[in-house]
N, C-alpha and C positions, 0 to 999 in steps of 0.2 A: 734266751730265745734267739735263734739265728734266722735272719730273713735276708734273702738275696733279691737283687733286682733281676727282672726277667732278661734272659739272653736273647729274647725275640724283639726287643726294642725298649725305648724309654718307658718307664713305669712310674706312675704316681698313684695309681689306683690299687686298692687292696682287693682282697677276695670278698665277694658277696655270697654268703652262705645262708640258705633259707631252709632250715629243718621243717619238717611237716607241722610241728606244733608251735612254731614261732613265726611271726610275720617277717622279722628281719634280724639278723645277727651278723656283725662284722667278725670274721674269724680268720686267723692265719694258721695254715697247716705248716708246722715248723719243720717237720722232717719225715722222711720215708725211706724205704729200701730203693736202691737203684743199682743197675749194672753199670759200672764205671769203666771207661776206656782211658787208662792213664797214659798209655803210649801205644804206638802202632805195633802190630805183630800178629802172632797166631792166637788161637782161641784162649790159650792159657793166660794171656795178658788181662783178661776181664777180671774185675773185682766186684763182688756183690757187697755193697756197703750199706750199713744201717744209718739212719738219721741224716740222710742227705738233704740239705736245705731245699725247700720248695719256694720258688720265686713268687712274689706278688703277681697278680694277674694284671695285664693291661685291660682297658675297658672292653675290648672285643674278644677277650680270651675266655676259655672254659677249662676248668680243672676236671680231669676225668680219672676216676678211680678205675684202674685197669683190671680187667678180668682175663684178657688174653691179648698177646701181641704176636705177630708173625715174624719169622726170620726171612728177610728178603736177601737176594744176592747182593744188593747194594750195602746192606748191613755188614756182610762178610768182607766186601771190598773196602769199605771205610775202615773197618777194624785193621785190615792189612796195610792201610796207608793211602788208599785211593782218595783223592780230594784233600790231600795233606795241606795244600796251599790255603784252603779254607779252614780246615779243622785244627791244624797243628798249633796255631797261636792261642787256641782256646782250650787245649788239653788241661785237665781231664774233661771228657765229654760223656754224654749218654747217647748211645746209638739207638736205632729202632725208628720205624716210620709208621707202621700200622698200629691201630689200637681198637679194641672193642671193650666197652665198660659202661660205667654209670656216672652221670654228671654229679660232681661233688660240690662245685661252686662255680659261679659265673661272674664275669666282669660287668661293670656298671652299664655298658651299652648293649649287652647281649639280649636279644628279643625272642629268638626262635627256639631256644632251648631252656629247660628248667631243671632245677636240682632234683635228682632221683630218676631222671629219664635215662633209658638205655640208648647208647649212641655208638656209632663206629665212624672211623675216618682215618686220615693219613696226613702226616706232615710233609712239607716240602723237602726235597733231597738235601738241601744245605742247612736245615734246622740244626741248631747246636745242642738243644736239649731234647733228646729223642724219647722214645716211648718205652724203653726197657726199665720201667720204674713203676712203683705202686700208683703214683699220681702223675699222669701226663698232662701237658698244657698244649692246647691247640686253639687256633682261632675259630670263631663261630663258623666261618666259611669252610673250614676243614672237617666239619662234623655234620652228621645227620642222624636222625633217629634210626636205631637198629630195627629191622623187621622182626616181629615176634616169632616168625616161622623158622628162624635159624638161631643157632647157639652163638655165644660169644666167640668160641673157637672158630666156627665157620665164618663168622663176620670178620674176624681179624685178618683172615687170609685174603680178603677181597680188595679193599680200597686203593692201596698204592698201585697194585698191578692193573686194576681196572681203570684207574684215572690215567695211568701211563698210556694204556691202549686208547682211551677216550680222546686224549690230546692228539695222538697220531691220526686217528680216524676222523674225528670231528673238527679239530682246529686246523690240522695240516692238510689232510686230503679232502675234507668236507664230503665224505662219502654219502651217497643217497641211494634210494631204492632202485634195484635193478642193476647196480654196478657190480663189477667183479673185483674181488680182493684176494691176493695171494699172501699167505702168512708163512714166513720161515720160522720154524720153532713153535708150531702150534700146540705142543704139549706142555710148554712152560706156562707160568701164571699169566704173563702179559699176553703171550700168543693165544692162549685159551680164552682169555677175557676178550681179546679182539675178535675172535671167531664168534663168540656169543653176542657181542655188541653189534657186529656187522649183520649177523643173521636176524637179529631183532629189528634192524633197519631195512630189511628186505634185500640184502645183498647176496650175491652168489660167491661162496667162499671155497678156496682151495688152500690146503695147508701141507707143509712138510712136517715130518715128525719121526720119532722112533717107534718101532713096532708096537710096544706095549701101550702106547697112547692112541693108537689109530682108531680103535672102536669108540673110545670116549669122544674123540674129535668128530667122528661121523654122527654119533648120537646127539652132539650139540648142534648139528645142523649143517656142518660143512658138506659140500657136495663131493669133494675128493680129498683124501688124505694119502700122502705119498711118503712111504718109509724110505728116508734118504740113505739108510744103511744097506738097503737091498735093491733100491730102484734108482734109476737116473731120472731126476725130476725134469730135465730138459726134454727127455723123450716121453715121459709119462703124462706131462701136462700139455694141453693144447690151447691155443688161442691167446689173446692178449688180455691184459688186466688194466683196470682203472687205477689201482693202488697196490703197492707192495709194502708190507710191514716186515722188516728184517730184524728179528730179535736176536739173531746169531751174530751178525756182523762179520766183516772180513772181506777180502777182495773177491773170493769166489761167489759168495751169496750176493754181493753187490753187483757183480757182472751179470749173473743169471737174472737177478731181479730187474735190473735196468732193461735187459733185453726182452723181458716179458711184458713190459709196459707199452701201452699204446700212447700216441702223442697226446699231450695234455695230462698224462698220468702223474702220480706222485710216488716217489720212493722215499721211505722213511726208515731210518736205522736207529736203534737204541745205542749204538756204539759210536757216538760222536766223540770227538777228540779234544773238546774244550778243557775238560778237567785234567786229562793226562798231559796235555801240553802246558797248562798252567802249573801243574805239579812239577814238571821238568824244568821249565824256564822262569817260573814266577809270573805274577800278574802282569807286570810291565811289558814283558816280552811275549809270554805264553798266550795271553788273551787276544792280543792283536794278531798273533800268528794263527791261532785257531779260527778267528773270524776270517782271515785272509784265505785259509784253506777251505773253509766252508763256501765262501763266495766263489772261489776258483771252481769247486765241484759243481756248484749251482750253474755257473756260466757254461762250464764244459758240457754238462748233460742237457742243458737247455738248447745249446747249439747242435750237439750231436744226435740227440734223441727227441728233443722237444718235450722234455719232462721236467718236473720240479723235484729237487733233491732236498731232504730235510734231515737234520739231527734232531730227534725228538726226545722229550723227557717229561716227567710228571710235573704238574703244577696244580695248585688248588683251583678247583672249578666248581662252584656251587651248583651250576646247571648240570654239569656232568655227574656230580655226586648224587643229585636228586634223581637223575635217570637211572643211575646204577642202583640206588635204593629201590626204585620202582621195579626194576627187572629182577633184583634179588628177591623182593617180596612176592613177585609173581612166579618164582621158580625158574626164571629164564637166564639167570646168571649165577654161577657158582664156581668156586675153585676148590677142588678136593684137598683135604688135609690128610697127609700120609701118616704123620706121627706128631704127638705132643710131648713136651717136656715141662716139668715145673721150672719156674724162673730160676730156682736155685741150681738147676742143671744146665745153665746157659752155655757153659764151656763144652759140655758133652754135645749139646745141640749143634753148636758151630763146628765142632770136630767132625760130627757125622756129615754135615753139609760139605765141609771142605774136602773130606775123603770120598765124597759122592756115594756114601753108604745109603743115603735117602734121596732118591731123585725127585720126589714130590715135595709138597709144601710142608714146612715144619712150623709149629706154633708153640709159644711159651705160655703156660698158664700160671695165674697168680692164686 
């Protein structure tokens, strides 16, 4: 019997498994299927392995029997080498962030979830044991009950993107009713989540997009959707905004976004440079360099435009996840899934995303 210690921290606690007909039974899940990343590269480097050891749970952790996991852009970037300063020392690793499934076991301090409950949630971007596996391990704070109104496939597409948008809008910009939000890339999962979260907060939303997503964005409650392939957003959009979320990144969208902000506004980009600089120069040089660059931009834009500048990223947020669950259950937050693949076809799924054959959300089913 092989048992590993958890990659998420020190572990002295085993799994607590409570079948319906037994009050308590200590059990160790010794192995499961998992998609392993042994080295960085193209989709072909993935290996679907049997009998991959399942770590013991920490007290605050939950073992989830996966039903569906989504393919995020971050998964593809990590596979290709993004974040190597974090991940390379731990190869082989399991990628994947989103999951929807059923609670199989709980750590000794878990109170809000129970065995057999249907849940969905997402791991932090730097988690070493991802969700492309029969049994994922997440902390209690990273999971919530799945609304019965949606399927596991639909649920798995939501949490990582929606929590990324939540952090930008609620933690960074602190948007409130009546404010104006501009989203670059409103057709993507994070951008589309941001639109729905902002509309639910009573904000007025404008988004850039490509033509095929325009109707969906307007149907979600945005007041204006600008097709950047055929329209000049600087001419099409009027007035100033309280917050800009840039899911595209780059000098041009940054310039346009900054100029659309009123004083006291917030510009947030998903394309921060902390990981890329750390990958290039190592932690000792890269991390201080990234911090210095971020502070330089903050000071520059505070002085020149009177606005706050942020590199934003996903993090676990129980309050945010609870609100996301509420909105999903009420039918006010959804991310369309364009195509599903069985987990055994993970290479084909990543190839399709890499070649941009499938612009929308892809989900892997178990």
